[in-house]
All heavy atoms as an XYZ file, in Angstrom:
695
protein
N     220.154      7.327   -127.007
C     221.101      7.699   -128.068
C     220.666      7.039   -129.368
O     221.386      7.213   -130.395
C     222.521      7.207   -127.646
C     223.117      7.909   -126.530
S     224.370      9.038   -127.008
C     225.851      8.137   -127.114
N     219.541      6.427   -129.447
C     219.110      5.707   -130.638
C     218.891      6.666   -131.797
O     219.049      6.231   -132.959
C     217.833      4.935   -130.352
N     218.507      7.907   -131.556
C     218.278      8.842   -132.668
C     219.463      9.759   -132.956
O     219.268     10.731   -133.641
C     217.023      9.632   -132.413
C     215.748      8.815   -132.495
O     215.716      7.819   -133.276
N     214.776      9.120   -131.704
N     220.563      9.469   -132.337
C     221.730     10.398   -132.534
C     222.485     10.062   -133.783
O     222.562      8.908   -134.249
C     222.604     10.298   -131.295
C     221.912     10.922   -130.079
O     220.868     11.524   -130.193
N     222.522     10.746   -128.940
N     223.058     11.134   -134.366
C     223.853     10.978   -135.597
C     225.295     11.319   -135.474
O     225.769     11.620   -134.328
N     225.983     11.393   -136.597
C     227.401     11.580   -136.594
C     227.795     12.575   -137.699
O     227.239     12.554   -138.761
C     228.091     10.186   -136.904
O     227.707      9.289   -135.880
C     229.592     10.361   -136.793
N     228.744     13.464   -137.354
C     229.330     14.290   -138.385
C     230.775     13.804   -138.580
O     231.511     13.619   -137.568
C     229.339     15.797   -137.953
C     227.862     16.260   -137.798
C     230.105     16.654   -138.962
C     227.739     17.673   -137.279
N     231.158     13.564   -139.860
C     232.499     13.067   -140.160
C     233.112     13.958   -141.179
O     232.375     14.684   -141.881
C     232.485     11.626   -140.610
C     231.933     10.695   -139.593
C     231.712     11.482   -141.947
N     234.368     13.872   -141.373
C     235.036     14.676   -142.450
C     236.498     14.563   -142.442
O     237.078     13.819   -141.668
N     237.108     15.321   -143.316
C     238.564     15.332   -143.428
C     238.980     16.823   -143.609
O     238.349     17.605   -144.271
C     238.955     14.539   -144.701
C     240.445     14.285   -144.779
C     240.719     13.209   -145.770
N     242.149     12.805   -145.729
C     242.878     12.770   -146.815
N     242.428     12.983   -147.989
N     244.156     12.453   -146.688
N     240.118     17.106   -143.036
C     240.736     18.464   -143.102
C     242.053     18.352   -143.851
O     242.940     17.624   -143.448
C     240.926     19.106   -141.683
C     241.538     20.509   -141.832
C     239.612     19.132   -140.922
N     242.110     19.072   -144.992
C     243.268     18.988   -145.840
C     243.746     20.440   -146.164
O     243.037     21.362   -146.016
C     243.003     18.293   -147.198
S     242.542     16.546   -146.946
N     244.928     20.500   -146.675
C     245.408     21.795   -147.221
C     244.824     21.971   -148.614
O     244.221     21.004   -149.173
C     246.949     21.782   -147.376
O     247.335     20.833   -148.373
N     244.927     23.170   -149.211
C     244.351     23.342   -150.560
C     245.066     22.487   -151.578
O     244.469     22.164   -152.590
C     244.435     24.834   -150.954
O     245.798     25.250   -150.807
C     243.546     25.697   -150.142
N     246.230     22.005   -151.251
C     246.956     21.045   -152.137
C     246.548     19.572   -151.939
O     247.040     18.687   -152.555
N     245.650     19.354   -150.978
C     245.128     17.961   -150.742
C     245.931     17.184   -149.673
O     245.567     16.021   -149.415
N     246.912     17.793   -149.017
C     247.647     17.072   -148.006
C     246.872     17.131   -146.700
O     246.325     18.144   -146.329
C     249.019     17.773   -147.762
C     249.952     17.702   -148.994
C     250.253     16.279   -149.361
O     250.531     15.463   -148.529
N     250.162     16.006   -150.627
N     246.739     15.981   -145.974
C     245.992     15.926   -144.731
C     246.655     16.856   -143.687
O     247.885     16.961   -143.625
C     246.060     14.501   -144.309
C     247.159     13.841   -145.085
C     247.356     14.711   -146.309
N     245.860     17.466   -142.895
C     246.286     18.308   -141.755
C     246.001     17.538   -140.478
O     244.823     17.427   -140.126
C     245.672     19.689   -141.776
C     245.951     20.399   -143.116
C     246.150     20.485   -140.581
C     245.171     21.731   -143.272
N     247.020     17.030   -139.783
C     246.761     16.358   -138.591
C     246.762     17.307   -137.423
O     247.372     18.343   -137.487
C     247.833     15.187   -138.386
C     249.248     15.654   -138.440
C     249.950     15.825   -139.542
C     250.110     16.025   -137.348
N     251.260     16.262   -139.221
C     251.328     16.422   -137.842
C     249.898     16.008   -135.950
C     252.326     16.746   -137.027
C     250.900     16.421   -135.136
C     252.126     16.772   -135.680
N     246.085     16.916   -136.380
C     245.888     17.754   -135.181
C     245.167     19.078   -135.422
O     245.303     20.012   -134.669
C     247.204     17.993   -134.427
C     247.644     16.824   -133.574
O     246.754     15.988   -133.296
O     248.749     16.826   -133.038
N     244.395     19.169   -136.505
C     243.539     20.273   -136.724
C     242.397     20.189   -135.726
O     241.943     19.110   -135.359
C     242.985     20.314   -138.132
N     241.905     21.330   -135.265
C     240.792     21.343   -134.377
C     239.517     21.516   -135.121
O     239.375     22.335   -136.011
C     240.908     22.513   -133.382
O     242.119     22.416   -132.612
C     239.712     22.588   -132.411
N     238.496     20.627   -134.853
C     237.208     20.723   -135.473
C     236.255     20.956   -134.347
O     236.160     20.203   -133.366
C     236.882     19.371   -136.203
C     235.461     19.481   -136.826
C     237.887     19.100   -137.289
N     235.523     22.027   -134.422
C     234.543     22.476   -133.429
C     233.131     22.451   -133.968
O     232.855     23.030   -134.993
C     234.925     23.875   -132.973
C     234.083     24.525   -131.876
C     234.318     23.775   -130.533
C     234.374     25.963   -131.715
N     232.278     21.772   -133.230
C     230.854     21.742   -133.601
C     230.136     22.706   -132.687
O     230.115     22.546   -131.463
C     230.256     20.322   -133.395
C     231.111     19.227   -134.114
C     228.798     20.243   -133.726
C     231.016     19.262   -135.576
N     229.509     23.704   -133.287
C     228.697     24.678   -132.491
C     227.279     24.068   -132.473
O     226.584     23.996   -133.471
C     228.712     26.003   -133.265
C     227.927     27.031   -132.533
O     227.213     26.746   -131.530
O     227.855     28.202   -132.984
N     226.868     23.656   -131.272
C     225.563     23.015   -131.151
C     224.482     23.948   -130.637
O     223.505     23.529   -130.109
C     225.706     21.762   -130.224
O     226.312     22.109   -129.025
N     224.685     25.247   -130.833
C     223.619     26.179   -130.467
C     223.802     26.828   -129.108
O     224.620     26.366   -128.307
N     222.940     27.785   -128.835
C     223.103     28.560   -127.584
C     222.762     27.728   -126.315
O     223.233     28.065   -125.237
C     222.044     29.686   -127.762
C     221.100     29.188   -128.805
C     221.859     28.261   -129.682
N     221.982     26.648   -126.469
C     221.586     25.897   -125.225
C     222.455     24.708   -124.969
O     222.268     23.959   -124.001
C     220.128     25.495   -125.354
O     219.962     24.619   -126.470
N     223.459     24.455   -125.793
C     224.319     23.277   -125.621
C     225.820     23.704   -125.652
O     226.155     24.734   -126.284
C     224.071     22.293   -126.747
C     222.721     21.753   -126.762
N     221.713     22.368   -127.500
C     222.147     20.744   -126.098
C     220.575     21.721   -127.287
N     220.795     20.734   -126.506
N     226.655     22.869   -125.066
C     228.074     23.191   -125.123
C     228.625     22.803   -126.497
O     228.144     21.901   -127.163
C     228.788     22.301   -124.062
N     229.684     23.518   -126.884
C     230.373     23.178   -128.128
C     231.127     21.854   -127.944
O     231.559     21.534   -126.807
C     231.382     24.299   -128.526
C     230.661     25.572   -128.898
O     229.452     25.503   -129.231
O     231.307     26.623   -128.931
N     231.298     21.124   -129.009
C     232.040     19.836   -129.006
C     233.249     19.952   -129.904
O     233.137     20.404   -131.032
C     231.107     18.717   -129.500
C     229.829     18.661   -128.659
C     231.793     17.385   -129.489
C     228.683     17.921   -129.242
N     234.398     19.547   -129.382
C     235.595     19.663   -130.176
C     236.255     18.303   -130.417
O     236.040     17.396   -129.622
C     236.613     20.602   -129.475
N     236.995     18.212   -131.460
C     237.780     16.985   -131.812
C     239.008     17.429   -132.528
O     239.109     18.505   -133.128
C     236.905     16.070   -132.687
O     237.581     14.926   -133.031
N     240.006     16.529   -132.544
C     241.240     16.732   -133.327
C     241.267     15.713   -134.415
O     240.793     14.581   -134.331
C     242.445     16.543   -132.471
C     242.671     17.594   -131.360
C     243.882     17.145   -130.465
C     242.876     18.936   -131.912
N     241.868     16.088   -135.549
C     241.997     15.174   -136.679
C     243.180     14.206   -136.428
O     244.104     14.481   -135.682
C     242.280     15.922   -137.991
O     243.440     16.730   -137.838
C     241.096     16.833   -138.396
N     243.055     13.032   -137.079
C     244.136     12.046   -136.935
C     245.204     12.304   -137.942
O     245.226     13.319   -138.649
C     243.537     10.630   -137.044
C     242.933     10.342   -138.472
O     243.147     11.124   -139.436
O     242.238      9.290   -138.593
N     246.114     11.329   -138.141
C     247.261     11.502   -139.094
C     246.852     11.713   -140.549
O     247.580     12.188   -141.372
C     248.216     10.325   -138.952
C     248.974     10.312   -137.635
O     248.977     11.328   -136.947
O     249.504      9.257   -137.328
N     245.601     11.211   -140.871
C     245.093     11.345   -142.231
C     244.158     12.524   -142.364
O     243.482     12.649   -143.405
C     244.334     10.057   -142.641
C     245.332      8.914   -142.740
O     246.371      8.999   -143.325
N     244.979      7.757   -142.058
N     244.084     13.375   -141.371
C     243.227     14.567   -141.393
C     241.756     14.258   -141.164
O     240.924     15.115   -141.298
N     241.434     13.031   -140.709
C     240.034     12.660   -140.527
C     239.599     12.903   -139.092
O     240.400     12.789   -138.145
C     239.864     11.158   -140.844
C     240.183     10.889   -142.263
C     239.890      9.406   -142.623
N     240.440      9.003   -143.888
C     239.950      9.342   -145.090
N     238.850     10.103   -145.133
N     240.524      8.973   -146.212
N     238.288     13.168   -138.999
C     237.652     13.355   -137.668
C     236.299     12.709   -137.698
O     235.721     12.517   -138.761
C     237.550     14.824   -137.277
C     236.499     15.563   -138.077
C     235.247     15.704   -137.608
C     236.905     16.165   -139.293
C     234.241     16.387   -138.319
C     235.950     16.868   -140.016
C     234.643     16.938   -139.514
O     233.631     17.617   -140.266
N     235.759     12.422   -136.520
C     234.402     11.876   -136.362
C     233.861     12.387   -135.041
O     234.585     12.291   -134.039
C     234.403     10.301   -136.451
C     232.970      9.833   -136.274
C     235.289      9.696   -135.417
C     232.834      8.317   -136.625
N     232.690     12.878   -135.062
C     232.030     13.339   -133.884
C     230.616     12.669   -133.836
O     229.803     12.973   -134.698
C     231.935     14.851   -133.756
C     233.291     15.489   -133.777
C     231.138     15.271   -132.489
C     233.368     16.976   -133.794
N     230.414     11.788   -132.866
C     229.202     10.994   -132.807
C     228.329     11.458   -131.597
O     228.755     12.296   -130.800
C     229.542      9.531   -132.624
N     227.104     10.931   -131.580
C     226.223     11.204   -130.479
C     225.517     12.513   -130.544
O     225.102     13.105   -129.552
N     225.340     13.079   -131.775
C     224.691     14.372   -131.948
C     223.238     14.235   -132.178
O     222.809     13.354   -132.946
C     225.355     15.165   -133.076
C     226.853     15.374   -132.928
C     227.449     15.927   -134.235
C     227.106     16.338   -131.786
N     222.435     15.070   -131.600
C     221.001     15.099   -131.877
C     220.755     15.664   -133.248
O     221.489     16.517   -133.719
C     220.294     15.908   -130.776
C     220.386     15.316   -129.437
C     219.623     16.047   -128.451
C     219.741     15.383   -127.077
N     219.002     16.081   -126.026
N     219.668     15.279   -133.876
C     219.302     15.818   -135.178
C     219.178     17.339   -135.062
O     218.756     17.863   -134.070
C     217.935     15.190   -135.494
C     217.892     13.954   -134.694
C     218.672     14.222   -133.404
N     219.550     18.022   -136.169
C     219.423     19.527   -136.194
C     220.470     20.118   -137.088
O     221.290     19.447   -137.690
N     220.516     21.455   -137.045
C     221.472     22.225   -137.823
C     222.701     22.507   -136.915
O     222.579     22.819   -135.726
C     220.842     23.546   -138.229
N     223.896     22.376   -137.496
C     225.129     22.592   -136.822
C     226.088     23.431   -137.650
O     226.052     23.384   -138.923
C     225.850     21.242   -136.530
C     225.143     20.385   -135.523
C     224.172     19.452   -135.932
C     225.449     20.535   -134.145
C     223.534     18.683   -134.997
C     224.800     19.735   -133.210
C     223.844     18.787   -133.661
O     223.167     18.055   -132.716
N     226.919     24.212   -137.017
C     228.006     24.878   -137.688
C     229.276     24.174   -137.319
O     229.557     23.921   -136.125
C     228.080     26.364   -137.224
O     226.843     27.052   -137.511
C     229.239     27.058   -137.886
N     230.068     23.814   -138.328
C     231.306     23.067   -138.093
C     232.460     24.018   -138.498
O     232.479     24.594   -139.596
C     231.330     21.771   -138.973
C     232.611     20.968   -138.674
C     230.105     20.938   -138.731
N     233.426     24.111   -137.582
C     234.598     25.008   -137.864
C     235.858     24.149   -137.762
O     236.031     23.384   -136.819
C     234.615     26.129   -136.833
C     233.540     27.138   -136.918
C     233.731     28.255   -135.959
N     232.618     29.156   -136.056
C     231.491     29.101   -135.366
N     231.275     28.152   -134.525
N     230.534     29.975   -135.554
N     236.749     24.375   -138.695
C     238.046     23.702   -138.692
C     239.201     24.743   -138.658
O     239.070     25.723   -139.358
C     238.192     22.797   -139.906
N     240.173     24.471   -137.807
C     241.283     25.393   -137.734
C     242.548     24.606   -137.492
O     242.514     23.583   -136.855
C     241.044     26.440   -136.671
O     240.937     25.865   -135.393
N     243.704     25.177   -137.883
C     244.971     24.559   -137.655
C     246.055     25.661   -137.656
O     245.894     26.681   -138.310
C     245.304     23.519   -138.748
N     247.119     25.377   -136.909
C     248.172     26.331   -136.854
C     248.789     26.578   -138.297
O     248.965     25.585   -139.030
C     249.304     25.823   -135.898
C     250.531     26.722   -135.915
C     248.729     25.669   -134.491
N     249.001     27.825   -138.669
C     249.518     28.212   -139.971
C     248.530     28.044   -141.120
O     248.918     28.126   -142.285
C     250.794     27.486   -140.316
C     251.871     27.620   -139.243
N     252.452     28.848   -138.902
C     252.522     26.708   -138.430
C     253.345     28.674   -137.991
N     253.387     27.422   -137.630
N     247.236     27.885   -140.801
C     246.216     27.752   -141.845
C     245.070     28.651   -141.483
O     244.811     28.901   -140.318
C     245.695     26.275   -141.963
C     246.692     25.353   -142.582
C     247.611     24.694   -141.817
C     246.702     25.128   -143.946
C     248.553     23.831   -142.348
C     247.600     24.268   -144.486
C     248.583     23.622   -143.733
N     244.336     29.145   -142.528
C     243.148     29.886   -142.310
C     242.041     28.967   -141.854
O     242.016     27.800   -142.277
C     242.752     30.635   -143.589
C     243.745     31.665   -143.961
C     243.423     32.423   -145.231
O     242.254     32.305   -145.721
O     244.246     33.195   -145.730
N     241.132     29.479   -141.074
C     240.013     28.655   -140.579
C     238.965     28.477   -141.692
O     238.856     29.302   -142.577
C     239.351     29.294   -139.396
O     240.290     29.378   -138.333
N     238.106     27.440   -141.523
C     237.008     27.184   -142.471
C     235.784     26.897   -141.650
O     235.840     26.402   -140.524
N     234.622     27.257   -142.247
C     233.321     27.071   -141.539
C     232.335     26.461   -142.587
O     232.293     26.900   -143.721
C     232.751     28.363   -140.983
O     233.712     28.955   -140.140
C     231.447     28.162   -140.260
N     231.535     25.516   -142.117
C     230.478     24.917   -142.934
C     229.235     24.709   -142.104
O     229.304     24.451   -140.878
C     230.931     23.550   -143.471
C     232.030     23.685   -144.463
C     232.133     22.454   -145.298
C     233.234     22.748   -146.317
N     233.228     21.831   -147.420
N     228.102     24.804   -142.704
C     226.826     24.480   -142.009
C     226.326     23.145   -142.571
O     226.379     22.875   -143.764
C     225.767     25.591   -142.349
O     226.215     26.835   -141.848
N     225.851     22.326   -141.648
C     225.297     21.034   -141.996
C     224.025     20.778   -141.301
O     223.728     21.361   -140.245
C     226.326     19.867   -141.642
C     227.617     20.005   -142.441
C     226.606     19.805   -140.145
N     223.209     19.898   -141.887
C     221.968     19.466   -141.285
C     221.951     17.998   -141.010
O     222.140     17.201   -141.940
C     220.795     19.847   -142.258
C     219.444     19.520   -141.715
C     218.975     20.452   -140.603
O     219.312     21.628   -140.627
N     218.250     19.972   -139.678
N     221.923     17.615   -139.782
C     221.936     16.229   -139.351
C     220.529     15.769   -139.163
O     219.771     16.326   -138.442
C     222.738     16.102   -138.013
C     223.061     14.701   -137.542
C     223.879     13.972   -138.596
C     223.827     14.811   -136.293
N     220.199     14.645   -139.884
C     218.832     14.092   -139.853
C     218.847     12.741   -139.185
O     219.539     11.819   -139.650
C     218.245     14.045   -141.289
C     218.197     15.451   -141.892
C     216.863     13.389   -141.238
C     217.812     15.449   -143.324
N     218.089     12.589   -138.088
C     218.015     11.309   -137.415
C     219.331     10.716   -137.054
O     220.208     11.365   -136.566
N     219.411      9.396   -137.273
C     220.615      8.657   -136.941
C     221.632      8.721   -138.105
O     222.599      7.891   -138.125
C     220.265      7.216   -136.676
C     219.530      7.042   -135.384
C     219.318      5.638   -135.044
N     218.394      5.055   -136.077
C     217.929      3.816   -136.036
N     218.313      3.029   -135.133
N     217.093      3.384   -136.959
N     221.396      9.574   -138.993
C     222.275      9.617   -140.180
C     223.688     10.138   -139.917
O     224.026     10.512   -138.818
N     224.430     10.198   -140.950
C     225.787     10.705   -140.930
C     225.890     11.781   -141.984
O     225.374     11.627   -143.095
C     226.734      9.563   -141.273
C     228.150     10.011   -141.316
C     229.102      8.793   -141.584
O     229.307      7.957   -140.684
O     229.541      8.695   -142.766
N     226.436     12.895   -141.605
C     226.660     13.938   -142.632
C     228.168     14.243   -142.624
O     228.885     14.004   -141.665
C     225.779     15.146   -142.457
S     226.077     16.085   -140.996
N     228.588     14.774   -143.738
C     230.016     14.951   -143.982
C     230.339     16.470   -144.090
O     229.552     17.221   -144.782
C     230.392     14.262   -145.294
C     231.835     14.237   -145.536
C     232.139     13.141   -146.602
N     233.591     12.971   -146.552
C     234.161     12.125   -145.786
N     233.472     11.322   -145.046
N     235.478     12.061   -145.733
N     231.415     16.857   -143.505
C     231.901     18.262   -143.622
C     233.426     18.205   -143.822
O     234.159     18.009   -142.870
C     231.561     19.113   -142.363
N     233.845     18.269   -145.094
C     235.262     18.252   -145.438
C     235.736     19.652   -145.593
O     234.992     20.563   -145.981
C     235.486     17.501   -146.761
C     235.150     16.047   -146.635
O     235.497     15.421   -145.572
O     234.674     15.449   -147.599
N     237.010     19.885   -145.328
C     237.609     21.217   -145.386
C     238.928     21.169   -146.160
O     239.686     20.222   -146.060
C     237.887     21.749   -143.970
C     236.683     21.975   -143.157
C     236.145     21.003   -142.384
C     236.078     23.237   -143.170
C     235.011     21.205   -141.600
C     234.939     23.504   -142.404
C     234.398     22.399   -141.622
N     239.164     22.263   -146.915
C     240.442     22.484   -147.578
C     240.878     23.882   -147.134
O     240.312     24.908   -147.523
C     240.334     22.471   -149.095
C     240.166     21.038   -149.643
C     240.351     20.988   -151.131
N     240.362     19.590   -151.598
C     241.430     18.954   -151.907
N     242.598     19.465   -151.805
N     241.343     17.657   -152.291
N     241.870     23.888   -146.240
C     242.297     25.131   -145.611
C     243.500     25.710   -146.341
O     244.413     24.960   -146.666
C     242.610     24.932   -144.140
C     241.511     24.288   -143.254
C     242.006     24.198   -141.826
C     240.235     25.078   -143.354
N     243.487     27.017   -146.546
C     244.609     27.687   -147.232
C     245.614     28.030   -146.176
O     245.315     28.379   -145.000
C     244.072     28.976   -147.892
N     246.921     27.939   -146.554
C     247.996     28.236   -145.646
C     247.989     29.780   -145.469
O     247.803     30.542   -146.391
C     249.278     27.776   -146.209
C     250.320     27.596   -145.243
C     251.487     26.712   -145.728
O     251.558     26.451   -146.951
N     252.342     26.276   -144.797
N     248.257     30.205   -144.192
C     248.289     31.618   -143.919
C     249.567     32.184   -144.454
O     250.639     31.589   -144.408
C     248.281     31.820   -142.401
C     246.928     31.634   -141.768
C     246.920     31.927   -140.253
O     247.968     31.756   -139.640
N     245.813     32.239   -139.723
N     249.461     33.425   -144.920
C     250.616     34.175   -145.404
C     251.209     34.888   -144.259
O     250.474     35.707   -143.564
C     250.260     35.145   -146.541
C     251.425     35.977   -146.940
C     249.604     34.348   -147.672
N     252.471     34.677   -143.957
C     253.142     35.355   -142.830
C     254.044     36.395   -143.375
O     254.887     36.158   -144.232
C     254.023     34.299   -142.065
C     254.706     35.004   -140.891
C     253.126     33.160   -141.542
N     253.758     37.624   -142.941
C     254.548     38.760   -143.376
C     255.710     38.981   -142.407
O     255.480     39.039   -141.180
C     253.725     40.011   -143.474
C     252.628     39.990   -144.532
C     251.858     41.221   -144.651
O     252.326     42.296   -144.242
O     250.753     41.201   -145.092
N     256.882     39.078   -142.979
C     258.047     39.344   -142.063
C     258.193     40.837   -141.876
O     258.018     41.614   -142.824
C     259.285     38.759   -142.759
C     259.332     37.235   -142.781
C     260.635     36.699   -143.327
O     261.663     37.407   -143.181
O     260.610     35.604   -143.855
N     258.545     41.201   -140.669
C     258.770     42.588   -140.341
C     260.278     42.907   -140.435
O     261.059     42.136   -140.004
C     258.241     42.959   -138.945
C     256.718     42.660   -138.848
S     256.113     43.132   -137.247
C     256.028     44.918   -137.450
N     260.585     44.026   -141.071
C     261.943     44.409   -141.203
C     262.470     45.113   -139.975
O     261.822     45.719   -139.236
C     262.142     45.330   -142.358
C     261.872     44.603   -143.731
O     262.064     43.394   -143.718
O     261.428     45.227   -144.644
């Protein structure tokens, strides 16, 4: 695990309010299982133990639109993927 890195970030609303219990999913490619985490009360997450390489990070939360970012993790470094999710518009049916 000496060469493994970490992806960290924060998930907020477009107004800057933290979104707790948002799901953050790391797509680690076709040969590896996806890794998921939930945000804490401050909207923060941390996923450690990742091998160097390119990752797709997805954030989603109930009543919010999802967001996706691509990151490149180099060596034992840490890279950041922050999200500002827009609230979903709910249309009422008459």
